[in-house]
N, C-alpha and C positions, 0 to 999 in steps of 0.2 A: 566820930570817924565815919565817913561814907565811902565805901568802895564801889566802883563801877567798871563795867566792861562793855565795850560797844564795837559793833562790826559795821563796816561801811565801805565807801569807795573814796579814793583820792584822785583828784584831777590835777595833772601836770600840764601846764601850758608853756610852750617855748616859742618865742618870737625870733625868727632868724632873719637877718638883714637881707635885702634884695641881692640877688645874684651871688649868694653864698654857695660855695662849691666844696665838696668833700669827696674823698676817694673811699670806695668800699673795699672790703677785704679781697674781693675779686679783681681789684684794680680799675673798676669802672668809676667814672667821674659823674657825680650827681649834682645838678644845680637846683637849688631850692628858691622858691619865690618869697617875696616880702609878705609873709603871713604868719598866723599862729598855727602851730601844730600841737595836738593834744593827745594824751593817753590817760585812760582810766585804769586804776589799779586797786586791788583789794587792800583793805586796811583793818587792823585790829587796834583798838585804843583801850588802855587800862589806866585807871586814875584812882587816886586816894585823896579824899578831901577832909580837912578838919574845919568844921564850921561852928561858929558861936552865934546863936540867935539872940538878938536884942530887938524884940517886937517893935515895929514892923520891919526892922533892918536885920541883916545878918552879914557877918564878915567871915570870909573863908580863905584858906590857903590850900592849894592843891598841887599835886605832883603826879607824874605818870610817865608811861612809856608808850610810844606809838610804833607799831610794826607796819611798814608799807612794803609791798612786793611789786615793784614796777614791772610792767609787761614790756615787750619789745616795742620800740618806737617806730611807727610807720611814717616815713617821710618820702613822698613822691614815689611810692611803690617799693622802696628799699627799707629793710628792717635794720634799725640802728640799736646798738646796745645789746647786752646780754639779758635773757629773760630772768636771771636770778639776781639782777640788781636790786638793791633795797635802799630805802630811805628811812631806816629806823632812827628814832630820835627820842631823847629824854626831854621833858618839858616841866615847867613849874610856873605858878603865878598866884595872884591874889584876886579876890573879887568881893564886891560889895553888892548885896541884893536888897531890894526894897519890895516888900510884898504888899500888893493892893488887895484889900478885902471888899467884897460886894456888900451891899446893904444887909442882905440876909445873913452873911457871915458875921458881920459886926453885931447884929442882933443876937445871933446864937452865942457868940463869944461873951456878950454882956450877961446872958442868962446863966452861963457856966460860972 
């Protein structure tokens, strides 16, 4: 069992169609252009992996939880969304790993 915790950032890209219009809470109408809008958000990732090593391969199954706290979304000078929005999610998967050894590592392994 291999536990891990990581900190990072999450990038959210949204592509809005050309001449897309929305109303703000103040009643203003904002027209957005045909382009991508992005927001970076802090992320914490926790994961637990069960791995079986079969030299030089290993097979693993992992599961975890990702905490994402989205910031306000700035579109054409207007802030959309609430700053406490979150994108928390559970995840799981499997992976196959192949380890490549250098010539020196192979020689050392043969000596052991």
